[in-house]
N, C-alpha and C positions, 0 to 999 in steps of 0.2 A: 546369335545374336549382338553382337556387343555394341557397348555402348560409348560417347566420349572419353569417357572418363574411365575405358578399359571395362565394364563390369559389365557380363553376358551373363544373360537371358536366356530363361528355357520355353517352351510354351507347352502346358500340357494336358491331356483330354482331361471333363470333369464325370464325373459318374451323373448317370443322369435325375437320385437322390436328392445331389447335395445341387444339382441345377435346381431342381425345383422348390428348395431351403434359399438359393441369392437369388431364382425370379423372387421372392418370398418375402426376400427384403427388402424392398423396394418399390415407388408406386412412380416414374416415370420412365416409359422408354420411349422406340422408336416403331413404329407399324409402318410397310412396306405393303403397297400396294400395287396396281396395275391398274391402270383411268386413262380412255383413249389409246392402248394398245404403249402406256411407254408407264415405267414402273416409277412411284413414286412414296418418299418417304420424310412422313411427318412424325411428331412428336406425339407423343397420351397418358394420363395416364391411369392407370390398372391398376384390380386386384388380383389376388390369386384366390382363388376357390380351389385347395385338392391341386388339378393339374387341369383344370379350365382359366382360360385368362381373358377376363373379362373388364371389357370397356365402354364408356360410356358417354356420351359427349349430345352435343346439339344436332337435332336432322337437319339433311340438308349440309350436312359439308363433307370433307372428303372422306369420311369412313363409312359413304354412304357406296364409294369404290370399291367396301370390303368385305361388302356386305356379299354374305356366299357366294364366294370363292377364294385362291387360293392369297393365304398371304403370310407372310415373314415382323414375326416381332423381334426382338434384337432387347436387352436390360442389361447393361457395361458397368463397373463403379473401374474402372486403372484410374490410379495418384500418378498426373503428368509429374511429379517431382520425384518421384521411386523409379518408376515406369513400371509397376507392379499390378497386381487389380485379375479382374475376369470378366466374359464376356459369355453370356448364356442367349440363342438365339431356340425356335418357338416356330415351325412351319405346320401350318397346317387348315384346314377350312373357316373360315369365319361362318360363322350365324349371323341372325340377325336376330336376336330376343327379342320375342314381339309380350306385349302386356294379358297375350293373354291369362288361362286361367290351372293351363299344367304345369303339371310340382317341381317341372327347370326352370318354365321358366318367369315362376313366380318366387325363385331359392335366386338365382341368377341375378334377374333385377332385385331384391331386394342383401345381395353383398356394396363390401363398403370400400364402394369406388364415390368417395366424396369428389366432385367438378376441381380445378385449382381456377377457374374460370367462371362469375358470374355466367346466369341465364340459364333459362332451363335448357337441362342438358336428360331429352326423355328416346334418345337414342340409343341404344347398347348390344355389343355385336358382344358374340363370345368365341374363340380359337378354342375345344377343345378334344381331345385325345388330338392336341397335334406330336408331333417327334422335335427332343430336345435336343440340347446337344453343346458344351459351352469346354473355353477355354482359357486355363487360366494360363496368363505369366506371370516369373517368380526370378530374381538373382538365379544363376547356375550355382549350385553345391563347388562349395570350395571357394 
């Protein structure tokens, strides 16, 4: 790929461990769910705990369509000037985190997800043990 200035770019795969490190460096991503048979994508803030992506929002919003279903979650950091950066995607099954007293739920609800919007945000979803992949775009060598 060559841009208007004639500079070439390459797309390379990112190893899983680096994908998790990059995912942990951000706090805003996009969640894709299926609502009434149609895909919807919307921004959500999140926290990464090990290999689990935890989302938190108010009950009754679009995240309800992600509960107990297959979802995709994407985070990116691409500089529009240099046209360099990365994108990481997690695909998996989203589980609603209840207020039950089991160890996993208590731990997940205690994650560092701080909602950016004011209000009551006691609806939690987790994408645990999902498949992760990433791509980096950078200048071509030489």
